Structure formats: C-alpha cells, structure tokens
C-alpha positions as CSV (number, residue, x, y, z in Angstrom):
1,M,106.6,99.6,59.9
2,E,106.4,102.9,61.6
3,T,108.5,103.5,64.8
4,A,105.4,104.2,66.9
5,T,103.8,101.0,65.8
6,I,106.8,99.0,66.8
7,I,107.0,100.7,70.2
8,L,103.2,100.0,70.6
9,A,103.9,96.3,70.0
10,L,106.7,96.5,72.7
11,V,104.3,98.2,75.1
12,V,101.6,95.5,74.6
13,V,104.1,92.6,75.1
14,V,105.6,94.3,78.2
15,A,102.1,95.1,79.5
16,L,101.1,91.4,79.2
17,S,104.3,90.4,80.9
18,F,103.3,92.7,83.8
19,D,99.9,91.0,83.8
20,F,101.6,87.6,84.0
21,T,103.8,88.7,87.0
22,N,100.7,90.2,88.6
23,G,99.1,86.8,88.3
24,F,101.8,84.8,90.1
25,H,102.6,87.6,92.5
26,D,99.0,87.7,93.7
27,T,98.0,84.0,93.6
28,A,98.6,84.1,97.4
29,N,95.8,86.6,97.9
30,A,93.2,84.1,97.0
31,M,94.8,80.7,97.8
32,A,97.5,81.1,100.5
33,T,95.1,80.4,103.4
34,S,93.4,77.5,101.7
35,I,96.8,75.9,101.0
36,A,98.0,76.6,104.5
37,T,95.0,74.9,106.1
38,H,95.0,72.0,103.6
39,A,91.6,72.9,102.3
40,L,93.0,72.5,98.8
41,P,96.1,70.8,97.5
42,P,98.6,73.4,96.2
43,K,98.4,72.5,92.5
44,A,94.6,72.3,92.5
45,A,94.4,75.7,94.3
46,V,96.4,77.6,91.7
47,A,94.5,75.9,88.9
48,L,91.2,76.8,90.3
49,S,92.4,80.4,91.0
50,G,93.6,80.7,87.4
51,V,90.3,79.7,85.9
52,L,88.3,82.1,88.1
53,N,90.7,85.0,87.4
54,L,90.1,84.4,83.7
55,I,86.3,84.6,84.2
56,G,86.5,87.6,86.6
57,A,88.4,89.6,84.1
58,F,85.3,89.9,81.9
59,L,82.9,91.0,84.6
60,S,83.7,94.7,84.8
61,V,85.7,97.5,83.2
62,E,85.5,100.2,85.8
63,V,89.0,99.6,87.1
64,A,90.4,99.5,83.6
65,L,88.8,102.9,82.9
66,T,90.4,104.2,86.1
67,V,93.8,103.2,84.9
68,T,93.2,104.7,81.4
69,N,92.1,108.1,82.8
70,A,93.5,108.4,86.4
71,V,97.3,108.7,86.0
72,V,98.3,110.6,82.9
73,K,96.5,113.8,81.9
74,I,95.9,112.7,78.3
75,Q,93.4,115.5,77.6
76,D,93.2,119.2,78.1
77,P,90.4,120.6,80.3
78,D,88.3,121.1,77.1
79,G,88.7,117.4,76.3
80,A,91.2,117.8,73.4
81,P,94.2,115.5,73.3
82,R,97.4,117.0,74.6
83,P,99.6,117.7,71.6
84,E,102.9,117.0,73.5
85,L,101.8,113.4,74.0
86,L,101.1,112.8,70.3
87,T,104.5,113.7,68.9
88,G,106.1,111.0,66.7
89,G,102.7,109.2,66.2
90,G,102.2,109.0,70.0
91,S,105.7,107.7,70.8
92,A,106.1,110.3,73.6
93,L,103.2,108.8,75.6
94,L,104.1,105.2,74.6
95,L,107.6,105.7,76.1
96,I,106.1,106.9,79.3
97,V,103.8,103.9,79.5
98,L,106.7,101.5,78.6
99,A,109.0,103.0,81.2
100,G,106.3,102.8,83.8
101,L,105.5,99.2,83.1
102,I,109.2,98.3,83.4
103,G,109.3,100.0,86.8
104,A,106.3,97.9,87.9
105,I,107.7,94.6,86.7
106,V,111.1,95.1,88.2
107,W,109.5,95.8,91.6
108,N,107.1,92.9,91.3
109,L,110.0,90.5,90.6
110,L,112.2,91.9,93.4
111,T,109.4,91.5,96.0
112,W,108.6,88.1,94.7
113,L,112.2,87.1,95.1
114,L,112.1,88.3,98.7
115,G,108.8,86.6,99.4
116,L,107.1,89.9,100.2
117,P,103.4,90.3,99.3
118,S,103.7,93.9,98.1
119,S,101.1,95.5,95.8
120,S,101.3,94.9,92.0
121,S,98.8,97.6,91.6
122,H,100.8,100.2,93.4
123,A,103.9,99.1,91.5
124,L,102.1,99.8,88.3
125,F,100.8,103.2,89.4
126,G,104.1,104.1,90.9
127,G,106.0,103.2,87.7
128,L,103.5,105.2,85.6
129,V,103.6,108.2,87.9
130,G,107.4,108.2,88.0
131,A,107.7,108.0,84.2
132,T,105.0,110.7,83.7
133,V,106.7,113.1,86.1
134,A,110.1,112.5,84.4
135,G,108.5,113.0,81.0
136,L,105.9,115.7,81.6
137,G,106.6,117.2,85.0
138,W,104.4,117.0,88.1
139,S,101.6,118.7,86.2
140,G,101.4,115.8,83.8
141,V,99.9,113.5,86.5
142,N,96.2,113.5,87.1
143,W,96.4,113.9,90.9
144,N,92.8,114.8,91.8
145,G,90.8,114.7,88.6
146,D,88.5,117.7,88.0
147,G,87.4,117.9,91.6
148,S,83.8,117.1,90.9
149,K,84.1,113.5,92.1
150,I,86.5,111.0,93.6
151,D,89.1,110.7,90.9
152,G,92.7,110.8,90.0
153,V,95.7,109.1,91.7
154,V,94.8,110.5,95.1
155,G,91.1,109.6,95.1
156,K,91.2,106.3,93.2
157,V,94.6,104.9,94.3
158,I,96.1,106.5,97.5
159,V,93.0,106.8,99.6
160,P,91.9,103.2,98.9
161,A,95.4,102.1,99.7
162,L,95.2,103.6,103.2
163,A,91.6,102.6,103.9
164,S,91.3,99.1,102.4
165,P,93.7,97.1,104.6
166,V,92.3,98.7,107.8
167,L,88.7,97.9,106.7
168,A,89.6,94.3,105.8
169,C,91.5,93.8,109.0
170,V,88.5,95.0,111.1
171,V,86.0,92.9,109.1
172,A,88.1,89.8,109.4
173,A,88.8,90.3,113.1
174,V,85.1,90.7,113.9
175,G,84.2,87.8,111.7
176,T,86.8,85.5,113.2
177,W,85.7,86.5,116.8
178,L,82.1,85.7,116.0
179,V,82.9,82.4,114.3
180,Y,84.8,81.2,117.4
181,R,82.1,82.4,119.7
182,V,79.5,80.4,117.7
183,V,81.5,77.2,117.4
184,T,82.6,77.1,121.1
185,G,82.0,73.6,122.4
186,V,81.8,72.0,119.0
187,A,84.4,69.3,118.3
188,T,87.3,70.7,116.3
189,R,87.3,67.9,113.8
190,F,83.8,68.9,112.8
191,T,84.4,72.6,112.6
192,D,87.7,72.2,110.7
193,T,86.1,69.9,108.1
194,G,83.2,72.2,107.6
195,F,85.3,75.4,107.3
196,R,87.7,73.8,104.9
197,W,84.8,73.2,102.5
198,G,83.7,76.8,103.2
199,Q,87.2,78.0,102.3
200,I,87.0,76.5,98.8
201,G,84.0,78.7,98.2
202,S,85.4,81.8,99.8
203,A,88.8,81.4,98.1
204,S,87.0,81.0,94.8
205,L,85.2,84.2,95.4
206,V,88.5,86.0,96.1
207,S,90.0,84.7,92.8
208,L,86.9,85.9,90.9
209,A,87.2,89.3,92.6
210,H,90.9,89.5,91.9
211,G,90.2,89.0,88.2
212,T,87.6,91.8,88.2
213,N,90.2,94.2,89.8
214,D,93.7,93.3,88.8
215,A,93.4,92.0,85.3
216,Q,91.7,95.3,84.3
217,K,94.7,97.4,85.3
218,T,96.7,96.0,82.3
219,M,93.6,96.4,80.1
220,G,93.7,100.1,81.0
221,V,97.4,100.4,80.3
222,I,97.1,98.8,76.8
223,T,94.1,101.0,76.0
224,L,96.1,104.1,77.0
225,A,98.8,102.9,74.6
226,L,96.3,102.4,71.8
227,I,94.9,105.9,72.4
228,A,98.5,107.3,72.2
229,S,99.1,105.6,68.9
230,G,95.8,106.5,67.4
231,H,94.4,103.0,67.3
232,W,91.7,103.7,69.8
233,S,89.9,106.9,70.7
234,S,87.4,106.2,73.5
235,T,88.3,106.7,77.1
236,E,85.0,105.1,78.2
237,S,85.4,101.6,76.7
238,I,88.0,98.8,76.3
239,P,88.5,96.8,73.1
240,F,87.4,93.2,73.4
241,W,90.7,91.7,72.3
242,V,92.4,93.7,75.0
243,K,90.1,92.1,77.6
244,A,90.7,88.6,76.2
245,V,94.6,88.7,76.1
246,C,94.8,90.3,79.6
247,A,92.5,87.7,81.0
248,V,94.6,84.9,79.6
249,A,97.9,86.5,80.7
250,I,96.8,86.9,84.4
251,A,95.2,83.5,84.5
252,A,98.5,81.9,83.2
253,G,100.5,83.8,85.8
254,T,98.1,82.7,88.5
255,Y,98.4,79.0,87.5
256,L,102.2,79.3,87.7
257,G,101.8,79.9,91.4
258,G,104.0,82.4,93.3
259,W,105.0,80.0,95.9
260,R,107.4,82.3,97.8
261,I,104.6,84.8,98.5
262,I,102.1,82.0,99.1
263,R,104.4,80.7,101.8
264,T,104.9,84.1,103.5
265,L,101.2,84.9,103.5
266,G,100.0,81.4,104.4
267,K,102.6,80.5,107.0
268,G,104.6,83.6,107.9
269,L,102.0,86.0,109.4
270,V,99.6,83.8,111.4
271,E,99.2,80.1,112.1
272,I,95.9,79.8,110.3
273,A,93.1,77.4,111.2
274,P,90.2,76.7,108.8
275,P,87.7,79.1,110.5
276,Q,90.3,81.9,110.2
277,G,91.0,81.1,106.6
278,M,87.3,81.3,105.7
279,S,86.9,84.6,107.6
280,A,90.0,86.1,105.8
281,E,88.9,85.1,102.4
282,T,85.3,86.2,102.9
283,S,86.2,89.7,104.1
284,S,88.8,90.1,101.3
285,A,86.3,89.2,98.6
286,A,83.7,91.6,100.0
287,V,86.1,94.5,100.1
288,I,87.6,93.8,96.7
289,L,84.2,93.3,94.9
290,V,82.7,96.5,96.3
291,S,85.9,98.5,95.3
292,S,85.9,97.0,91.8
293,H,82.2,98.1,91.4
294,M,83.2,101.6,92.4
295,G,86.2,101.7,90.2
296,F,88.8,101.9,93.0
297,A,92.1,100.4,91.8
298,L,93.0,99.1,95.2
299,S,95.7,96.6,96.2
300,T,94.2,93.1,96.6
301,T,97.5,92.3,98.4
302,H,96.9,95.0,101.0
303,V,93.3,93.8,101.5
304,T,94.3,90.1,101.9
305,T,97.1,90.8,104.2
306,G,94.9,93.0,106.3
307,S,92.3,90.2,106.4
308,V,94.9,87.6,107.5
309,L,96.2,89.9,110.3
310,G,92.6,90.5,111.3
311,T,92.0,86.7,111.8
312,G,95.0,86.6,114.2
313,V,93.7,89.6,116.1
314,G,90.2,88.1,116.2
315,K,91.1,84.6,117.4
316,P,91.5,84.4,121.2
317,G,95.0,83.2,122.0
318,A,96.4,83.4,118.5
319,T,99.9,84.5,117.6
320,V,100.9,87.1,115.0
321,R,104.4,87.5,113.7
322,W,104.5,91.3,113.9
323,R,108.0,91.6,112.6
324,V,107.0,89.8,109.4
325,A,104.0,92.1,109.2
326,G,106.3,95.1,109.7
327,R,108.5,94.1,106.8
328,M,105.4,93.9,104.6
329,V,104.3,97.4,105.7
330,V,107.7,98.8,104.8
331,A,107.4,97.2,101.4
332,W,103.9,98.7,101.0
333,V,105.2,102.2,101.9
334,I,108.1,102.2,99.5
335,T,106.4,100.4,96.6
336,L,105.0,103.6,94.9
337,P,108.2,105.6,95.2
338,S,110.5,102.7,94.4
339,A,108.6,101.7,91.2
340,G,108.4,105.4,90.4
341,L,112.1,105.9,90.6
342,V,112.7,102.9,88.3
343,G,110.1,104.2,85.9
344,A,111.6,107.6,85.9
345,L,115.1,106.2,85.3
346,M,113.9,104.0,82.4
347,W,112.2,107.1,80.8
348,W,115.4,109.1,81.2
349,I,117.6,106.4,79.6
350,A,115.1,106.1,76.7
351,H,115.1,109.9,76.4
352,V,118.9,110.2,76.4
353,L,119.0,107.7,73.6
354,G,116.7,109.8,71.5
355,G,113.3,108.7,72.7
356,G,112.6,106.5,69.8
357,L,112.9,102.9,68.9
358,L,116.5,102.6,70.2
359,G,115.5,104.0,73.6
360,A,112.5,101.7,73.8
361,G,114.6,98.7,72.8
362,V,117.4,99.4,75.3
363,I,115.1,99.7,78.3
364,T,113.2,96.6,77.3
365,A,116.6,94.8,77.1
366,I,117.4,96.1,80.6
367,L,114.1,94.6,81.8
368,V,114.9,91.2,80.3
369,A,118.4,91.2,81.9
370,A,117.0,92.2,85.3
371,A,114.3,89.5,85.2
372,A,116.8,86.8,84.2
373,A,119.1,87.7,87.0
374,M,116.4,87.6,89.6
375,Y,115.0,84.3,88.3
376,A,118.5,82.8,88.5
377,R,118.9,84.1,92.1
378,S,115.6,82.5,93.1
379,R,116.8,79.0,92.0
380,R,119.3,79.0,94.8
381,T,116.5,78.7,97.4
382,P,113.5,77.3,95.5
383,V,110.0,77.4,96.9
384,H,107.5,75.1,95.2
385,A,104.3,73.2,95.8
386,G,106.2,70.5,97.6
387,N,107.6,72.7,100.4
388,V,105.3,75.7,100.5
389,N,103.6,74.3,103.6
390,D,106.8,73.5,105.5
391,E,106.9,74.9,109.1
392,W,107.9,78.5,109.3
393,E,111.4,78.6,110.7
394,A,111.9,80.4,113.9
395,Q,114.2,83.3,113.0
396,P,114.7,86.9,114.3
397,D,112.5,88.5,111.6
398,A,109.7,86.0,112.3
399,A,109.5,86.3,116.0
400,R,106.1,85.6,117.4
401,T,104.1,87.9,119.6
402,P,101.2,86.2,121.4
403,I,97.8,88.0,121.5
404,A,96.1,87.7,124.9
405,A,92.8,85.9,124.9
C-alpha cells in the first residue's frame, strides 16, 4: 500500500474522531436548556438530538464546500492544482490536514475537560490555518477568496464568528421580553407546561440545524484529503459515503452527551425558565439555518451561548453570571490561535521526521496519548446525566450579577 494511501486512511479516521468530539462537545447547543428546565430527561434529550443531527447532515452541502475551498489554496488562480501540494501522491496536503485535525481535537478535548462551550468549528479552522501557515506560509491560506464574493477564512469564518452571537443575543433578548409581556398574568404552571412542550420542538430544530452546519465541516475536510490523494477531483460536490460516515460519527458523539458543557450552558450562565429556553432555542435555530443556507461555517456554540445570554438580558429581574460568560468569551478569542499553534506544532514534528508515514504516525500517537490523559483527568470529577442538573455552586468565578427589571 502506498504511503499516501495509508496517510489518507489516518486522515479519514482522525477526521471522524474530530466529528465525534464535535458531536459530544456541541450537544449542549441544542439540549442544555431543555435539560435544565426539565422539558426533556437528559438521556432522552441526547438520543433525540443524535437522531436529528444524523438527519440534518444530509440536508445541505454548502458548509462542506466552504471547508473544502475556504482554508487552503488548493488551486492556482487559473484553476490548476498547486504542484507543491501534490508531492508524494498528495502527502504534503494530507499532512497539513492531519496536523490541523489534531490541533482541533486537542482543543476540543481540553475545553470539554474544563466545561467551556468553545467552538469546535473555530478549533477546526484554527488547526487547519496553523498547519497551512507552517507548511505553506501565510500565502497558502485562502484569506479572502478572489474578492468577487464573500469567501475565504475572513468572509466565511471570522466575520460570522463576530456577528452571529451578537445577532442571536439580540433576537433572543427581544423574543424573551415579548414572551414575558404576552404571558403576564397567566398562571406560571400553565405557561411553564406549555413552553416545555414548545422547547421539545425548538430544541429539535436546533439539533437539525446543527447537523446541517457542523457535520458538514468534517465532510469538507475528508473531501479535501481525497482531492489531495487523487481519489476525488470536484470542489463542488461531496461523495455520498463521506456524507454518510460523517453523519453517523456526529450523531454517535451527540448521543454520548457532553455533560460537562451541558451543565455549564444549562446551569452556569442563566437560571433558565421554560419561556427563556424556548426563546433561546428558536433564535439559535433561525440563525444557524440561515447561515447554513448561505454557506457560512459559523460556530453553533457562539450562537447558542449568545441566545442563552439574550434570554437573561430579556427577562425582567433575571440574573446572568457574567464571570462565567467572560471565561467563555476568553475561550472563544483564543480558540483559533490556540488550535492553530497546536496544528502548526504537529506539522513541524511530522516535517522534522521526514514528512511521510513516520511523521503522520507519530503525531497521531501524540493525539491518542493526549486524549487518554484528558479522559483520565475527567474521571476525577465526573459529570453525567445523574448530576448534570445539580444546583450551580456559588463560587468566585460564578458570581451572579442581577439585571434590573
């Protein structure tokens, strides 16, 4: 078997591993509020989310094509493949993709261990950008596309990253304020019951939307690897088998849960009531679906967190734990460069070892060791379906700041 083919197999396995971590890292985006308000039991919530992520992954390929084309300049301006990426049967580009994926997975696992809902999407793009810069220089990154449309890392990743949480926060705040204005005077037991049923529908829509956005990012990465190895040539379509395996991987990860992040998002930011939960989920789904249709590879985590904060702002007399929110924002800001540094380091290690199968094998082994260490550390303070809804402990980094009515 040729070296490039073996490296391609490693890339596909690692890419699906990223997809799996993306699933359990982002389960909170759809189900944290429904679990927090007891609209759904924890186990039923993650099962429902997993099924809908599976379905959503087949609904669109716009985001997948963004990932294939928006990060690495795989073609010259005249449309011809760049020869420096095709050396060794495409192993040069395959090592960039592999190193970038490792950077993304390491950051995903670290933020999961810390219970921080950071962006899996930005971890992926950060890892790929870092590995690309290390391997090809700054000019190897497709920063702005050809300038004729919104494209490249800036247009399709960075701009949506800045705009989407603000938009989701505003929409959720307005929606929450309107909801509480409408139900004023209605008995709480009636409104809570009704909104809990509504949450099941809105949370399901977020799960479906998440599948249409996040599952496709791994599809784009695998397609990029197939192009590098000569097993695929189109930059405008995705092989069906790639869609299928990515859909299954993200659904399986979603079903596993991501209880640490579910707890932070559901209990750590705002004490969520059912009307707030439905407002957050509805605004998140609307923003994510519109962005998926336009091919923006945004962070569903940023959108959901913005929506949850918006419900705290929009509800009169609510409290928001701004210090917890501040920790999340710090994680958001450093995700791209941190994953990029890991991706660059992994590429450098592989390059020093000759850039072939040995280098690919060593950096994959480093990933396995790092993942095992973080999993072992997580077992010291386990979070699971049985304690995910325990009261948030009063501690310095979870101080509450009331919002005036």
